C-alpha positions in Angstrom: -1.6 27.5 9.3 -1.9 28.1 5.5 0.2 26.8 2.6 2.6 29.8 2.7 3.3 29.5 6.4 3.9 25.8 6.0 6.3 26.4 3.1 8.1 29.1 5.1 8.4 26.7 8.1 9.7 23.8 6.1 11.9 25.7 3.5 15.0 26.0 5.7 14.8 22.3 6.6 14.4 21.2 3.0 17.4 23.4 2.0 19.5 22.0 4.8 18.6 18.4 3.9 19.4 19.0 0.2 22.9 20.4 1.2 23.5 17.9 4.0 21.6 14.7 3.3 23.0 13.1 6.5 21.3 15.8 8.6 17.9 14.4 7.5 18.6 11.0 9.0 17.3 11.0 12.5 16.9 7.9 14.8 13.6 7.9 16.6 13.4 5.7 19.7 10.8 4.1 21.9 11.4 2.6 25.3 9.5 0.4 27.6 10.0 -1.5 30.9 8.7 -4.9 31.7 5.9 -4.5 34.2 4.0 -6.8 36.6 2.4 -9.8 35.1 2.4 -9.9 31.3 2.6 -6.2 30.6 5.1 -3.5 29.5 5.2 0.2 30.4 5.9 2.2 27.3 7.1 5.8 27.4 5.1 7.7 24.8 6.8 11.0 25.3 3.7 12.4 26.9 2.7 9.7 29.4 3.3 6.1 30.3 1.2 3.6 28.4 0.8 0.1 29.8 0.6 -2.6 27.1 -0.6 -6.1 27.7 -2.2 -9.1 26.2 -5.2 -8.6 24.0 -8.3 -10.4 25.4 -8.2 -12.8 22.5 -4.9 -14.1 23.9 -5.9 -14.1 27.5 -5.5 -10.5 28.5 -7.9 -8.6 30.8 -8.5 -5.8 28.3 -7.3 -3.3 30.9 -3.9 -2.8 29.2 -3.4 -1.4 25.7 -3.0 -4.0 23.0 0.2 -3.3 20.9 -1.8 -4.0 17.7 -4.2 -1.3 18.7 -1.2 1.0 19.4 0.2 0.3 15.9 -3.2 1.3 14.4 -3.3 4.4 16.6 0.2 5.4 15.4 -1.0 4.9 11.8 -4.1 7.0 12.4 -2.0 9.7 14.1 0.5 9.8 11.3 -2.1 9.7 8.5 -4.1 12.4 10.2 -1.1 14.8 10.5 0.0 13.9 6.9 -3.4 14.5 5.3 -3.6 17.9 7.2 -0.1 18.9 6.0 -0.7 17.8 2.4 -4.1 19.5 2.2 -2.5 22.7 3.6 0.4 22.5 1.1 -2.1 22.0 -1.8 -4.5 24.7 -0.6 -7.3 22.2 -0.2 -9.8 23.4 2.4 -10.6 20.5 4.7 -13.0 21.9 7.4 -12.9 18.7 9.5 -12.5 15.0 9.2 -11.7 11.7 10.7 -9.2 8.9 10.1 -9.9 5.3 11.0 -7.7 2.3 10.7 -8.7 -1.3 11.2 -6.8 -4.5 10.7 -7.5 -8.2 10.7 -5.6 -10.6 12.9 -5.8 -14.3 13.2 -4.8 -15.0 16.8 -4.2 -18.7 16.1 -0.8 -17.5 14.7 0.4 -15.6 17.8 -0.8 -18.3 20.1 0.9 -21.0 18.1 -2.3 -22.9 17.6 -1.8 -23.2 13.8 1.7 -23.0 12.3 0.2 -21.9 9.0 -1.7 -19.0 10.5 0.2 -15.7 10.1 1.5 -13.8 13.1 0.5 -10.2 12.6 -2.0 -8.3 10.6 -3.4 -10.0 7.5 -4.6 -6.7 6.2 -5.0 -3.1 7.3 -7.5 -0.5 6.0 -7.3 3.2 6.5 -10.4 5.4 5.8 -10.5 9.2 5.7 -13.8 10.9 6.0 -13.3 14.6 5.1 -15.5 17.6 5.1 -14.3 19.4 1.9 -15.8 20.9 -1.2 -12.6 20.1 -3.2 -13.2 18.4 -6.6 -12.7 14.7 -6.8 -9.4 15.1 -8.8 -7.9 17.1 -5.9 -9.2 14.6 -3.3 -7.6 11.8 -5.3 -4.3 13.7 -5.3 -4.7 14.4 -1.6 -5.0 10.7 -0.9 -2.2 9.8 -3.2 0.2 12.2 -1.6 -0.9 11.4 1.9 -0.2 7.7 1.2 3.2 8.6 -0.3 4.3 10.8 2.7 2.8 9.0 5.7 5.8 7.5 7.5 3.9 4.8 9.4 1.8 3.8 6.4 4.9 3.5 4.2 6.7 1.5 6.9 3.9 -0.9 7.3 3.4 -1.2 3.6 7.0 -1.7 2.5 8.4 -3.3 5.6 12.0 -2.5 6.7 15.0 -4.4 7.7 14.5 -5.2 11.4 16.8 -6.8 13.9 16.0 -8.1 17.4 18.6 -8.9 20.1 18.6 -9.8 23.8 21.1 -8.1 25.9 21.8 -9.2 29.5 21.7 -6.7 32.3 25.1 -6.4 33.9 
């Protein structure tokens, strides 16, 4: 896909969203079912993923760690976004990788130290791209990728979040 094809694909959507802002607001959903032991089956849309405890909290390592899944979602979103932005800008990216890593202090989630944070202390995203683009274009590519990556912006800016427990009837 080139920049022209991408613009043609997105133009009617952008027009619609300008005219009907409410049409651009879509609720994405995820669902999982509590599984045997301490695990949860998550419907990914393509397959069922089984999430469990990280080995640092007593897990076997056979199930997926939700922290890893968060980083994987970040990598996926950042990878798609950098491809879309490079295409839109006409920057030739022959190939590349996206890596995300984050630091966790498991004392927090295990309740060992009330002062230790629960969750990631920091997350780092690294793009390694095969491109001949000048540094100014590469800098713009990173800036726009950061700006438009849904998962990165959600993690960075946090959002109002609510949790409830509903009883089965």
